[in-house]
Each structure stands twice: as C-alpha cells, then as structure tokens.
RODO-2510 file (C-alpha; in nm, 4 decimals, decimal comma):
residues 511
     n   res          X          Y          Z
     1     m    -9,7681   -10,6125   -21,0183
     2     q    -9,8120   -10,5736   -21,4237
     3     h   -10,0298   -10,2488   -21,3455
     4     l    -9,7741   -10,1043   -21,0921
     5     e    -9,5122   -10,1505   -21,3703
     6     s    -9,6861    -9,9948   -21,6294
     7     l    -9,7875    -9,6971   -21,3837
     8     f    -9,4224    -9,6597   -21,3033
     9     d    -9,3303    -9,6487   -21,6798
    10     r    -9,5679    -9,3989   -21,7299
    11     a    -9,4875    -9,1606   -21,4373
    12     l    -9,3399    -8,8283   -21,5091
    13     d    -9,0666    -8,8686   -21,2659
    14     a    -8,7687    -9,1205   -21,2670
    15     v    -8,8450    -9,4437   -21,1173
    16     v    -8,5460    -9,6149   -21,0123
    17     g    -8,4966    -9,9749   -20,8052
    18     m    -8,2115   -10,1003   -20,6502
    19     d    -8,1174   -10,4033   -20,4594
    20     d    -7,9026   -10,4281   -20,1149
    21     q    -7,5693   -10,4538   -20,3255
    22     g    -7,6631   -10,1372   -20,5165
    23     r    -7,7179   -10,2736   -20,8451
    24     i    -8,0152   -10,1322   -21,0386
    25     t    -8,3204   -10,3308   -21,0595
    26     a    -8,5428   -10,1119   -21,2148
    27     w    -8,5620    -9,8075   -21,4820
    28     n    -8,8544    -9,6556   -21,6267
    29     g    -8,8968    -9,4288   -21,9422
    30     a    -8,8439    -9,0904   -21,7659
    31     a    -8,4978    -9,2235   -21,5829
    32     e    -8,4317    -9,2976   -21,9460
    33     a    -8,4848    -8,9236   -22,0537
    34     i    -8,3558    -8,7752   -21,7453
    35     f    -8,0286    -8,9421   -21,7263
    36     g    -7,9498    -9,0673   -22,0605
    37     w    -7,9021    -9,4018   -22,0235
    38     s    -8,1454    -9,6875   -22,1728
    39     r    -8,3221    -9,9498   -21,9690
    40     a    -8,1088   -10,2384   -22,1193
    41     e    -7,7798   -10,0380   -22,0365
    42     a    -7,8922    -9,9303   -21,6837
    43     l    -8,0350   -10,2685   -21,5529
    44     g    -7,7877   -10,4562   -21,3547
    45     r    -7,4929   -10,1846   -21,3253
    46     l    -7,4072   -10,0266   -20,9853
    47     m    -7,6099    -9,7180   -20,9064
    48     s    -7,2938    -9,5573   -20,8071
    49     d    -7,1625    -9,5713   -21,1370
    50     v    -7,4521    -9,4580   -21,3414
    51     i    -7,6023    -9,1479   -21,1663
    52     v    -7,4155    -9,0803   -20,8502
    53     p    -7,1879    -8,8129   -20,8886
    54     p    -6,7935    -8,8821   -20,7672
    55     q    -6,8186    -8,6752   -20,4366
    56     h    -7,0836    -8,8541   -20,3355
    57     r    -6,9989    -9,1869   -20,4038
    58     d    -6,8485    -9,2824   -20,0721
    59     a    -7,1454    -9,1778   -19,8800
    60     h    -7,3801    -9,3667   -20,0981
    61     a    -7,1918    -9,6796   -20,0088
    62     k    -7,1655    -9,5997   -19,6573
    63     g    -7,5434    -9,5398   -19,6195
    64     l    -7,6151    -9,8842   -19,8037
    65     a    -7,3948   -10,0724   -19,5797
    66     h    -7,5138    -9,8892   -19,2590
    67     y    -7,8985    -9,9990   -19,3738
    68     n    -7,7903   -10,3376   -19,4318
    69     r    -7,6815   -10,3650   -19,0952
    70     t    -7,8947   -10,1583   -18,9181
    71     g    -8,2222   -10,1098   -19,1130
    72     i    -8,1837    -9,7491   -19,0388
    73     g    -8,1430    -9,4755   -19,3239
    74     p    -8,1580    -9,1217   -19,2540
    75     v    -8,2497    -8,9846   -19,5847
    76     l    -8,5292    -9,2488   -19,6525
    77     e    -8,8760    -9,1610   -19,6823
    78     t    -8,8180    -8,8153   -19,7241
    79     k    -8,7407    -8,5405   -19,9851
    80     v    -8,3648    -8,4769   -20,0421
    81     r    -8,2289    -8,2179   -20,2795
    82     i    -7,8835    -8,3110   -20,4106
    83     t    -7,7156    -8,3537   -20,7398
    84     a    -7,7010    -8,6361   -21,0008
    85     l    -7,4943    -8,7407   -21,3038
    86     h    -7,6150    -8,7432   -21,6738
    87     r    -7,4586    -9,0267   -21,9115
    88     s    -7,2643    -8,7040   -22,0690
    89     g    -7,0897    -8,6404   -21,7432
    90     r    -7,3128    -8,3274   -21,6796
    91     e    -7,4240    -8,2631   -21,3206
    92     f    -7,7437    -8,1355   -21,2501
    93     p    -7,9889    -8,0851   -20,9296
    94     v    -8,2441    -8,3336   -20,8451
    95     e    -8,4886    -8,3970   -20,6004
    96     l    -8,5416    -8,7598   -20,4732
    97     s    -8,7368    -8,9599   -20,2149
    98     i    -8,5960    -9,3257   -20,1260
    99     f    -8,8440    -9,5954   -19,9955
   100     p    -8,7058    -9,8957   -19,8607
   101     m    -8,8901   -10,2230   -19,9392
   102     q    -8,8420   -10,6144   -19,8937
   103     a    -8,8051   -10,8352   -20,1696
   104     d    -8,9680   -11,1718   -20,2393
   105     d    -8,6438   -11,3498   -20,1074
   106     g    -8,6481   -11,1454   -19,7882
   107     s    -8,3754   -10,9261   -19,8877
   108     h    -8,3696   -10,5370   -19,8784
   109     c    -8,4572   -10,3426   -20,2055
   110     f    -8,5224    -9,9635   -20,2585
   111     y    -8,7158    -9,7571   -20,4762
   112     a    -8,6463    -9,3967   -20,5531
   113     f    -8,8751    -9,1414   -20,7162
   114     i    -8,6608    -8,8698   -20,8990
   115     r    -8,7596    -8,5342   -21,0387
   116     s    -8,4848    -8,3187   -21,2314
   117     l    -8,4574    -7,9670   -21,0928
   118     a    -8,2839    -7,8541   -21,3948
   119     a    -8,5319    -7,6592   -21,5385
   120     e    -8,6096    -7,5072   -21,2146
   121     e    -8,2492    -7,4462   -21,1576
   122     a    -8,2202    -7,2852   -21,4962
   123     h    -8,5274    -7,0386   -21,4119
   124     r    -8,3816    -6,9565   -21,1140
   125     r    -8,0465    -6,8465   -21,2386
   126     e    -8,2204    -6,6731   -21,5483
   127     q    -8,4215    -6,4638   -21,2773
   128     e    -8,0716    -6,4091   -21,0974
   129     l    -7,9108    -6,2895   -21,4254
   130     r    -8,1918    -6,0577   -21,4709
   131     a    -8,2030    -5,9051   -21,1435
   132     r    -7,8049    -5,8589   -21,1566
   133     e    -7,8700    -5,7274   -21,5399
   134     a    -8,1215    -5,4768   -21,3687
   135     d    -7,8971    -5,3741   -21,0792
   136     i    -7,5762    -5,3100   -21,3084
   137     l    -7,7888    -5,0951   -21,5301
   138     l    -7,9075    -4,8892   -21,2634
   139     r    -7,5643    -4,8486   -21,1161
   140     v    -7,4406    -4,7297   -21,4518
   141     a    -7,6985    -4,4924   -21,5006
   142     q    -7,6318    -4,3416   -21,1502
   143     k    -7,2515    -4,3308   -21,2256
   144     l    -7,3297    -4,1585   -21,5830
   145     l    -7,4828    -3,8691   -21,3666
   146     e    -7,1594    -3,8294   -21,1524
   147     d    -6,9104    -3,5578   -21,2520
   148     i    -6,6167    -3,7965   -21,3603
   149     s    -6,4109    -3,8527   -21,6451
   150     v    -6,4659    -4,0576   -21,9607
   151     e    -6,1926    -4,2786   -21,8592
   152     a    -6,3089    -4,3101   -21,5120
   153     f    -6,6802    -4,3954   -21,6299
   154     t    -6,5471    -4,6249   -21,8859
   155     r    -6,3392    -4,8514   -21,6162
   156     f    -6,6429    -4,8516   -21,3735
   157     c    -6,8457    -4,9887   -21,6718
   158     l    -6,5680    -5,2498   -21,7398
   159     d    -6,5691    -5,3513   -21,3922
   160     e    -6,9211    -5,3912   -21,3573
   161     v    -6,9296    -5,6062   -21,6676
   162     c    -6,6504    -5,8247   -21,5900
   163     s    -6,8029    -5,8645   -21,2593
   164     v    -7,1414    -5,9666   -21,3592
   165     a    -6,9937    -6,2116   -21,6154
   166     g    -6,7278    -6,3672   -21,3905
   167     l    -6,4817    -6,2358   -21,6451
   168     d    -6,0847    -6,1807   -21,5712
   169     a    -6,0082    -5,9082   -21,8136
   170     g    -6,1640    -5,6112   -22,0092
   171     h    -6,0490    -5,3328   -22,2538
   172     l    -6,1936    -5,0752   -22,4725
   173     f    -6,0822    -5,0236   -22,8239
   174     f    -6,2106    -4,6868   -23,0101
   175     v    -6,2618    -4,6446   -23,3789
   176     r    -6,0455    -4,3692   -23,5055
   177     g    -6,0418    -4,2433   -23,8747
   178     a    -6,2820    -4,1925   -24,1169
   179     g    -6,4240    -4,4261   -24,3918
   180     g    -6,1869    -4,6790   -24,5322
   181     q    -5,8798    -4,5320   -24,3227
   182     s    -6,0672    -4,6122   -23,9726
   183     v    -5,9157    -4,8557   -23,7537
   184     l    -5,9375    -4,9722   -23,3712
   185     l    -5,6878    -4,8120   -23,1547
   186     p    -5,6649    -4,9277   -22,7838
   187     s    -5,8005    -4,6795   -22,5085
   188     g    -5,5692    -4,8165   -22,2438
   189     i    -5,8563    -4,8585   -22,0216
   190     w    -5,8644    -5,1808   -21,8616
   191     y    -6,0299    -5,4072   -21,5963
   192     i    -5,7705    -5,6738   -21,4653
   193     g    -5,9281    -5,9153   -21,2120
   194     d    -5,5879    -6,0109   -21,0755
   195     a    -5,2302    -5,9076   -21,1158
   196     r    -5,1125    -6,2112   -21,3194
   197     f    -5,3037    -6,1019   -21,6010
   198     a    -5,1520    -5,7696   -21,6121
   199     p    -4,9213    -5,8770   -21,8916
   200     v    -5,1871    -5,8648   -22,1270
   201     v    -5,1996    -5,4751   -22,1027
   202     e    -4,8576    -5,4284   -22,2274
   203     a    -4,8986    -5,6706   -22,5103
   204     s    -5,2191    -5,4641   -22,6417
   205     r    -5,0638    -5,1213   -22,6141
   206     e    -4,9492    -5,0863   -22,9632
   207     c    -5,2427    -5,3206   -23,1077
   208     r    -5,4359    -5,1539   -23,4032
   209     f    -5,7036    -5,3305   -23,6484
   210     t    -5,8780    -5,3002   -23,9391
   211     m    -6,2352    -5,3928   -23,9905
   212     g    -6,2618    -5,7956   -23,9575
   213     e    -5,8755    -5,8156   -23,8385
   214     g    -5,8532    -6,0279   -23,4678
   215     l    -6,1211    -6,0595   -23,2335
   216     p    -6,2264    -5,7099   -23,2162
   217     g    -6,1912    -5,6189   -23,5632
   218     r    -6,4372    -5,9309   -23,6358
   219     a    -6,6858    -5,7827   -23,3802
   220     w    -6,6545    -5,4443   -23,5619
   221     q    -6,7331    -5,6108   -23,8892
   222     a    -7,0019    -5,8351   -23,7521
   223     g    -7,1738    -5,5681   -23,5934
   224     d    -7,2532    -5,8234   -23,3114
   225     l    -7,0967    -6,0177   -23,0131
   226     v    -6,8368    -6,2414   -23,1235
   227     v    -6,7002    -6,5217   -22,9234
   228     q    -6,3970    -6,7248   -22,9064
   229     r    -6,3855    -7,0008   -22,6877
   230     d    -6,0019    -7,1203   -22,7599
   231     l    -5,7868    -6,8285   -22,8153
   232     a    -5,4766    -7,0480   -22,8448
   233     a    -5,6528    -7,2285   -23,1298
   234     d    -5,7068    -6,8991   -23,3139
   235     a    -5,4479    -6,8462   -23,5668
   236     h    -5,5684    -6,4914   -23,6332
   237     f    -5,5768    -6,3891   -23,2516
   238     a    -5,2334    -6,1771   -23,2702
   239     r    -5,2050    -6,1561   -22,9005
   240     r    -5,2625    -6,5393   -22,8346
   241     r    -4,9051    -6,6013   -22,6918
   242     s    -4,9335    -6,3421   -22,4373
   243     f    -5,2714    -6,4331   -22,3212
   244     r    -5,1962    -6,7994   -22,3002
   245     e    -4,9190    -6,7602   -22,0841
   246     v    -5,1245    -6,6131   -21,8341
   247     g    -5,4138    -6,8265   -21,8830
   248     l    -5,6609    -6,6351   -22,0229
   249     t    -5,8319    -6,8853   -22,2911
   250     r    -6,1617    -6,7580   -22,3882
   251     g    -6,2743    -6,4293   -22,5344
   252     m    -6,5475    -6,2010   -22,6594
   253     a    -6,5887    -5,8788   -22,8244
   254     l    -6,8730    -5,6576   -22,8737
   255     p    -6,9262    -5,3803   -23,0455
   256     v    -7,0557    -5,0427   -22,9242
   257     h    -7,3322    -4,8730   -23,1574
   258     q    -7,4545    -4,5354   -23,1515
   259     s    -7,6734    -4,3986   -23,4284
   260     g    -7,6378    -4,6955   -23,6484
   261     e    -7,2368    -4,6584   -23,6366
   262     v    -6,9945    -4,8684   -23,4325
   263     h    -6,7805    -4,6163   -23,2255
   264     a    -6,6116    -4,8658   -23,0298
   265     v    -6,5528    -5,2200   -22,9299
   266     l    -6,5458    -5,4029   -22,5876
   267     e    -6,3415    -5,6893   -22,5592
   268     l    -6,3768    -5,9265   -22,2425
   269     y    -6,1619    -6,2464   -22,1538
   270     g    -6,1623    -6,5469   -21,9115
   271     t    -6,0129    -6,8815   -21,8246
   272     e    -6,1270    -7,2115   -21,8493
   273     a    -6,3240    -7,1506   -21,5425
   274     s    -6,5084    -6,8660   -21,6857
   275     r    -6,8860    -6,9170   -21,7769
   276     f    -6,9319    -6,8940   -22,1423
   277     d    -7,2965    -7,0366   -22,1650
   278     a    -7,5883    -6,8931   -22,4015
   279     a    -7,7517    -6,7143   -22,0982
   280     l    -7,4058    -6,5312   -21,9815
   281     l    -7,3506    -6,4226   -22,3323
   282     q    -7,6922    -6,2743   -22,3641
   283     l    -7,6427    -6,1146   -22,0291
   284     v    -7,3075    -5,9672   -22,1627
   285     r    -7,4508    -5,8553   -22,5020
   286     t    -7,7467    -5,6582   -22,3142
   287     v    -7,5487    -5,5114   -22,0538
   288     g    -7,2370    -5,4412   -22,2718
   289     t    -7,4703    -5,2627   -22,5199
   290     q    -7,6379    -5,0167   -22,2566
   291     v    -7,2926    -4,9431   -22,1244
   292     g    -7,1491    -4,8551   -22,4651
   293     i    -7,4352    -4,6378   -22,5210
   294     a    -7,3749    -4,4795   -22,1763
   295     i    -7,0112    -4,4404   -22,2547
   296     r    -7,0880    -4,2688   -22,5729
   297     r    -7,3200    -4,0234   -22,3775
   298     k    -7,0403    -3,9489   -22,1234
   299     q    -6,8024    -3,8979   -22,3961
   300     g    -7,0324    -3,6436   -22,5773
   301     a    -7,1048    -3,4842   -22,2590
   302     e    -6,7480    -3,4238   -22,1832
   303     q    -6,6722    -3,3075   -22,5497
   304     r    -6,9436    -3,0592   -22,5233
   305     e    -6,8030    -2,9251   -22,1880
   306     m    -6,4594    -2,9067   -22,3151
   307     l    -6,5863    -2,7380   -22,6440
   308     r    -6,7814    -2,5141   -22,4490
   309     r    -6,4498    -2,4112   -22,2168
   310     e    -6,2672    -2,3985   -22,5593
   311     v    -6,4680    -2,1481   -22,6995
   312     v    -6,4701    -1,9230   -22,3724
   313     h    -6,1113    -1,9591   -22,3694
   314     r    -6,0519    -1,9227   -22,7666
   315     v    -6,2842    -1,5892   -22,7360
   316     n    -6,0526    -1,4454   -22,4424
   317     n    -5,7477    -1,5982   -22,6302
   318     s    -5,8555    -1,3940   -22,9489
   319     l    -5,8927    -1,0734   -22,7905
   320     a    -5,5598    -1,1040   -22,6142
   321     v    -5,3848    -1,2030   -22,9288
   322     a    -5,5461    -0,9426   -23,1415
   323     s    -5,4190    -0,6999   -22,8936
   324     s    -5,0862    -0,8160   -22,9076
   325     i    -5,0925    -0,8356   -23,2729
   326     f    -5,2213    -0,4582   -23,2849
   327     r    -4,9298    -0,3393   -23,0694
   328     s    -4,6942    -0,5157   -23,2970
   329     c    -4,8295    -0,3691   -23,5904
   330     v    -4,8326    -0,0143   -23,4739
   331     r    -4,4754    -0,0263   -23,3844
   332     t    -4,3730    -0,1501   -23,7460
   333     a    -4,6460     0,0090   -23,9684
   334     g    -4,5437     0,3358   -24,1311
   335     s    -4,8890     0,4460   -24,2212
   336     v    -5,2407     0,3907   -24,1264
   337     e    -5,3171     0,2083   -24,4322
   338     e    -5,0030    -0,0313   -24,3943
   339     l    -5,1046    -0,0763   -24,0039
   340     s    -5,4841    -0,1686   -24,1419
   341     e    -5,3448    -0,4287   -24,4074
   342     a    -5,1022    -0,5699   -24,1648
   343     y    -5,3547    -0,5906   -23,8760
   344     l    -5,6348    -0,7544   -24,0845
   345     n    -5,4288    -1,0108   -24,2343
   346     r    -5,3094    -1,1295   -23,9084
   347     v    -5,6738    -1,1244   -23,7479
   348     q    -5,8013    -1,3326   -24,0556
   349     a    -5,5120    -1,5881   -23,9872
   350     i    -5,6358    -1,6239   -23,6215
   351     g    -5,9689    -1,7110   -23,7868
   352     h    -5,8128    -1,9509   -24,0477
   353     a    -5,6338    -2,1446   -23,7936
   354     n    -5,9593    -2,1886   -23,5709
   355     r    -6,1405    -2,3237   -23,8810
   356     l    -5,8744    -2,5546   -23,9525
   357     s    -5,8709    -2,6950   -23,5814
   358     l    -6,2417    -2,7208   -23,5390
   359     e    -6,4161    -2,7412   -23,8781
   360     d    -6,1769    -2,8581   -24,1533
   361     a    -6,0734    -3,1958   -23,9977
   362     q    -6,3043    -3,4441   -24,2200
   363     q    -6,0115    -3,5626   -24,4144
   364     g    -5,6250    -3,6132   -24,3051
   365     v    -5,3856    -3,3080   -24,3124
   366     p    -5,0106    -3,2885   -24,4091
   367     l    -4,8335    -3,2521   -24,1092
   368     d    -4,6275    -2,9286   -24,2493
   369     r    -4,9528    -2,7790   -24,3823
   370     l    -5,1416    -2,8423   -24,0421
   371     i    -4,8433    -2,6588   -23,8352
   372     r    -4,8362    -2,3778   -24,0655
   373     e    -5,2125    -2,2897   -24,0773
   374     a    -5,2531    -2,3778   -23,7240
   375     i    -4,9916    -2,1104   -23,6322
   376     g    -5,0915    -1,8789   -23,8989
   377     l    -5,1572    -1,5937   -23,6265
   378     l    -4,8151    -1,5273   -23,5566
   379     p    -4,6383    -1,2546   -23,7872
   380     e    -4,3229    -1,4356   -23,8291
   381     v    -4,2253    -1,8139   -23,8469
   382     g    -3,8790    -1,9437   -23,8668
   383     a    -3,7853    -2,2840   -23,9964
   384     i    -4,0293    -2,5745   -24,0068
   385     t    -3,8554    -2,9096   -24,0683
   386     v    -4,0935    -3,1927   -24,0169
   387     p    -4,1493    -3,5641   -24,1614
   388     d    -4,3865    -3,5842   -24,4753
   389     l    -4,6808    -3,7432   -24,2522
   390     i    -5,0752    -3,7172   -24,3461
   391     i    -5,2564    -3,6502   -23,9773
   392     d    -5,5503    -3,8686   -23,9521
   393     s    -5,8556    -3,6368   -23,9772
   394     d    -5,9804    -3,7051   -23,5886
   395     r    -5,6311    -3,6021   -23,4701
   396     v    -5,6235    -3,2742   -23,6834
   397     m    -5,8237    -3,0897   -23,4102
   398     p    -5,6133    -3,1682   -23,0878
   399     l    -5,2610    -3,1269   -23,2742
   400     s    -5,4118    -2,8118   -23,4191
   401     l    -5,5201    -2,6697   -23,0997
   402     i    -5,1775    -2,7729   -22,9217
   403     l    -4,9976    -2,5693   -23,1688
   404     n    -5,2454    -2,2972   -23,1916
   405     e    -5,2272    -2,2628   -22,7890
   406     l    -4,8475    -2,2700   -22,7966
   407     a    -4,8604    -1,9743   -23,0598
   408     t    -5,0983    -1,7855   -22,8756
   409     n    -4,8824    -1,8150   -22,5552
   410     g    -4,5723    -1,6959   -22,7820
   411     l    -4,7265    -1,3894   -22,8637
   412     k    -4,8601    -1,3025   -22,5203
   413     y    -4,5797    -1,4178   -22,3217
   414     g    -4,2607    -1,4789   -22,5507
   415     g    -4,2588    -1,1675   -22,7676
   416     l    -4,2792    -1,4029   -23,0746
   417     g    -4,2127    -1,1603   -23,4141
   418     t    -4,0664    -0,8745   -23,2129
   419     e    -3,8517    -1,0346   -22,9258
   420     a    -3,7944    -1,4073   -23,0118
   421     d    -3,7632    -1,6362   -23,3267
   422     l    -3,9574    -1,9679   -23,3502
   423     t    -3,8259    -2,3083   -23,5240
   424     i    -4,0177    -2,5899   -23,5078
   425     s    -3,8676    -2,9512   -23,5824
   426     g    -3,9785    -3,3017   -23,6266
   427     r    -3,8593    -3,6666   -23,6354
   428     v    -3,9580    -4,0154   -23,6015
   429     c    -3,7855    -4,2033   -23,3289
   430     v    -3,7325    -4,5293   -23,4567
   431     d    -3,6583    -4,6959   -23,1264
   432     t    -3,9751    -4,5892   -22,9594
   433     g    -4,2313    -4,5465   -23,2619
   434     d    -4,2899    -4,1758   -23,1357
   435     l    -4,3037    -3,8759   -23,3444
   436     c    -4,1349    -3,5996   -23,1636
   437     l    -4,2217    -3,2268   -23,2233
   438     t    -3,9943    -2,9510   -23,0951
   439     w    -4,1309    -2,5902   -23,0252
   440     r    -3,8171    -2,3489   -22,9762
   441     e    -3,8592    -2,0141   -22,9049
   442     r    -3,5303    -1,8117   -22,9076
   443     l    -3,5051    -1,4529   -22,7594
   444     h    -3,3065    -1,2055   -22,9410
   445     v    -3,1493    -1,0782   -22,6201
   446     p    -3,1126    -1,3539   -22,3308
   447     r    -3,2811    -1,2704   -22,0361
   448     q    -3,0533    -1,2241   -21,7014
   449     s    -3,2317    -1,4989   -21,5513
   450     a    -3,4812    -1,7717   -21,6509
   451     p    -3,8537    -1,7494   -21,5162
   452     t    -4,0562    -2,0380   -21,4319
   453     l    -4,3508    -2,1701   -21,5945
   454     s    -4,6171    -2,0735   -21,3379
   455     e    -4,7074    -1,7935   -21,5617
   456     r    -4,8296    -2,0360   -21,8091
   457     i    -5,0708    -2,2362   -21,5753
   458     g    -5,4241    -2,2067   -21,6494
   459     f    -5,7071    -2,3492   -21,8644
   460     g    -5,4386    -2,3419   -22,1410
   461     s    -5,2014    -2,5877   -21,9562
   462     q    -5,5356    -2,7691   -21,8964
   463     l    -5,6338    -2,7906   -22,2517
   464     l    -5,2386    -2,8877   -22,3819
   465     r    -5,2392    -3,1982   -22,1283
   466     s    -5,6061    -3,2996   -22,2229
   467     m    -5,4951    -3,2979   -22,5741
   468     v    -5,1714    -3,4451   -22,5781
   469     e    -5,2390    -3,6959   -22,2851
   470     g    -5,5994    -3,7819   -22,3426
   471     r    -5,6489    -3,7419   -22,7271
   472     l    -5,3158    -3,8178   -22,8557
   473     g    -5,1995    -4,0659   -22,6086
   474     g    -4,8633    -3,8683   -22,6064
   475     t    -4,6219    -3,6998   -22,3438
   476     f    -4,4865    -3,3494   -22,3417
   477     e    -4,1885    -3,1135   -22,1455
   478     r    -4,1918    -2,7563   -22,1450
   479     e    -3,8770    -2,5732   -22,0293
   480     i    -3,8195    -2,1946   -21,9778
   481     d    -3,4442    -2,0726   -21,9849
   482     a    -3,2658    -1,7427   -22,0116
   483     a    -3,2815    -1,8024   -22,3933
   484     g    -3,6190    -1,8629   -22,4443
   485     f    -3,8753    -2,1137   -22,4399
   486     r    -3,8811    -2,4948   -22,5230
   487     f    -4,1768    -2,7546   -22,5736
   488     e    -4,1212    -3,1107   -22,6754
   489     l    -4,4199    -3,3288   -22,7916
   490     r    -4,3841    -3,7055   -22,8102
   491     v    -4,6836    -3,9035   -22,9554
   492     p    -4,7184    -4,2587   -23,0748
   493     l    -4,6912    -4,2592   -23,4738
   494     g    -4,9688    -4,5210   -23,4987
   495     r    -5,2183    -4,2706   -23,2802
   496     i    -5,1900    -3,9949   -23,5352
   497     c    -5,1280    -4,1433   -23,8499
   498     t    -5,3257    -4,4309   -24,0265
   499     g    -5,0932    -4,6866   -24,2033
   500     a    -4,7838    -4,5319   -24,0544
   501     v    -4,4917    -4,7430   -24,1074
   502     m    -4,1459    -4,7027   -23,9137
   503     p    -3,8437    -4,6367   -24,1237
   504     g    -3,6795    -4,9498   -24,2598
   505     e    -4,0116    -5,1593   -24,1640
   506     a    -4,2748    -5,3239   -24,3692
   507     a    -4,6683    -5,2527   -24,3353
   508     d    -4,7155    -5,5984   -24,1922
   509     p    -5,0184    -5,6736   -23,9235
   510     i    -4,9067    -5,6795   -23,5763
   511     s    -4,8626    -6,0618   -23,4656
***
C-alpha cells in the first residue's frame, strides 16, 4: 500500500480519492499544484465544495446518490472532458477518469485521475487567434485594393478589429498640426456594436487631446498600446461619465505608426464581459498596427489621386482664368505696355495662390493673409473683415483651395472685377463654436432672373465638398440670386485653429 501511495504522489496527473459521502480521502502532490489546495486543506472536505464548479454540483450529488443505490455510474471508467474549479475561483478544462472501488469496511469509494487541459486549451485558443489574425489581415489587404474612400476603408478596419477582439466600440483619432502644436482630433469614423453605445459618439465629437492627455494621448506619448481596465476610476479619462452611463468600462488605445511617426491613434472599448487577456491584447497590437499602416497607405493613395485630379483641374482653371484676365486687361488697358504689366501681375498672382495652397503650409497662416493670397488672382477685392485667427498648417491647403476655387469661379462665371464686386466677412459663432465665412459677389446690374447652380457643378464642386466636409469637417451653402452669388462656409473652430478659444472662455481641457 505504501508503494501505491508513493506512486500516486509522484504521478504527473492529479489523483483524488472520495468516499461514498463525497468527502475527499486522497490528494496527491499534482492535485495540490493543479487545484491550489494543500493536502491538509483538502482532506475531509466535500469534493463538490473544492473542485466541482457550481453549475455541475447538482449533477455530481445526484450521480453519487444514484451509484450508492444501484451501483451504476455512466461516467465511471471512461475519459470525460469537463471543467473544474481552482482555489482562486478560476474555472478550467480537465480530463478525468473515475474508478469505483470497495473500501476495507465494505463501503464504496472512488479514485479519479485528473489531467489539466488548461495548457492545451490555451494552445488551441492561441492557434485560433493566430488563424483569425491571419484572416483579418488578408481581408484588410483585399479591401485595400478596392476603390473605396479612406473613411469607408477605416470603418471596415474598425469593424474587423472590434469583431476579432470582441469589443463594442472603436474610433480613430488623427494627429493634426506640426511639432509642439500638434493635437489629436476625432475622425468621426466609428464602429458601434450596439445602438445603446451610440451616445459616446456625440461625447467624443469635440474632443481634442495633446500628447499625454487622455487615453488616446497617453498611447500617442508612449508609442505603444495603452490599456485601461477601469475607465470610471481613471480621473484623466475625460469622457468617463458618458462611457460609464452606457456600460463601456474598459478601453485601450493603439498608436498608428508610419515612418517612425505617429499619425493616428485607434481607441477601442468594451464592457465587463469583454476579454482583455494578454493573448487578446497581443492580437489587437498586431492587427491594429497592420490596419494602421493600411489606413495610411489608403490615405496616401487617395491624396495622390486627389492631387493628380487637382493638378489637371488647376491647369485647366489656370488657362481659363488667364484668358479671363487677359480679356479684362484688354478692355481696361490704354496701351500694350499697360496691358503687359497688368496681365503679368495677375498671372503671377495665380502662381502665388497656388504656391500658398500647395507648398507654403509648413506653418500656420493668419486667416486674413491666407484669404488675400489665395484670391490674389482677382483684379479687385472689396472689404475683407474676418477674426484674427491663425489657421493650422495642415488646414491652410484645403481652406486656400476652397477660396481659390471660389475666386476662379467668380472670374469665370460671375464677372468679378468687371461686372461684380466681392466682399468676404467672417465671425465666430459662440453658440456652435464654428467659424462662419461668407463670400458675397454682388452684380453691378442685377439680373432679370436668377440662374441655377447647375452651371457650377463639376470637379470644382467635388473639390469644394471634399475640402469642406472631408478635410475641414464643416458644411457649406451656395446660393445664386438676381443680385449675385453667396457662399457660406461653417467649420468647427477647433478643426482649423490649434488652441482656439471661444470668446469669453478659458482654455481649459475638455472634461
């Protein structure tokens, strides 16, 4: 018998004995390691209280009673896969074989040989995660080849990442600005797994984070995945109230790198039921990084296509504008020399506006200067009254392109400088936090009837919509009436001016 006990104690699998009352009578060293209870603690206790999970205890009791009455047990002397309970309360898979025996006093007793399948299960899950990871990367690569917008592609990527990670919400912040003036701004591109989580979209709409600020800002600063398992306890998480109300309690943020720089930050959120284990976090890090690179490539391809189309459009417009300017100069010049000087000056203005919009956007530009240089191709400009604002460097080009397009159309269709006058006014709307710019062309002689806007539809209109809505996150209205043409642009002040503060407000972080 001593040899048998020594053999059991040296066994690699747990050996557990139980009497006919369900109390533990044997507990070897492997059982101590697997279940976390020492032999002294386990002996004499009910088996159901020590290693049987709550959902299996009723079946365990009924099976024991049935065997004691009939001597029949359907799970005896066979291998069974089931879950067991660790001392910590953690449930894990096991394989067990139970053998009935007769004790010296004639009563029934049982010995179980139990092998933990936790390592095997972890390996299986790891293989599944790797397969899902490879599958998602393949789908992202295939989607990258499709002719869809950056917004649609980014939303697809968020859907894939959140789906594979079992998360409930995902969003992308873009890094905007240069150097110490750069900030994280919301893209407005979300994955929302359930309608009840939708309020966090509105709560995030006006957020902007500097490096190190908030969960996205900390990931930006760290250059690596940052995890917050209790958002409500994080005093630096500005949106914790809104997230707590809808049940999003866990979050993580992952920087998107390209050429050694962070260009965006993915933020992903889940509930108490969401997995945040090490394997899942590694999956998010791997997939998220590759998704980030793909998003940057898609952005680059779209920007190159936009630039190509803009170059073609700008060349055509430049020829049309040059012809319009020449005709205007011919009508007003008194001599060839005067014609030459006036015409060359205006052609140079076209080149200067192009340079400002496409090349000189390394630093922020005062709004007044940006307007004047962007519309320098116009022969005459009326009053320009706008707020004293510095436009972020990465917003100079889209805003300049909008103004240049309006000036071009004004020459081509509106007769600016000969038949109509131009005024540009701007104001900051305190109630909405928007910059409102109004472009107004007034005809010297009103038309008998107002034309429609159809004459202005084309790539120029596509360019305006792309710049206003896509690049500036704003809206615009256009109207042609008998008196002329009006264009009104509304852009969130925070999207075009770093550190912009509303009149009467202090520059405090969003809370």
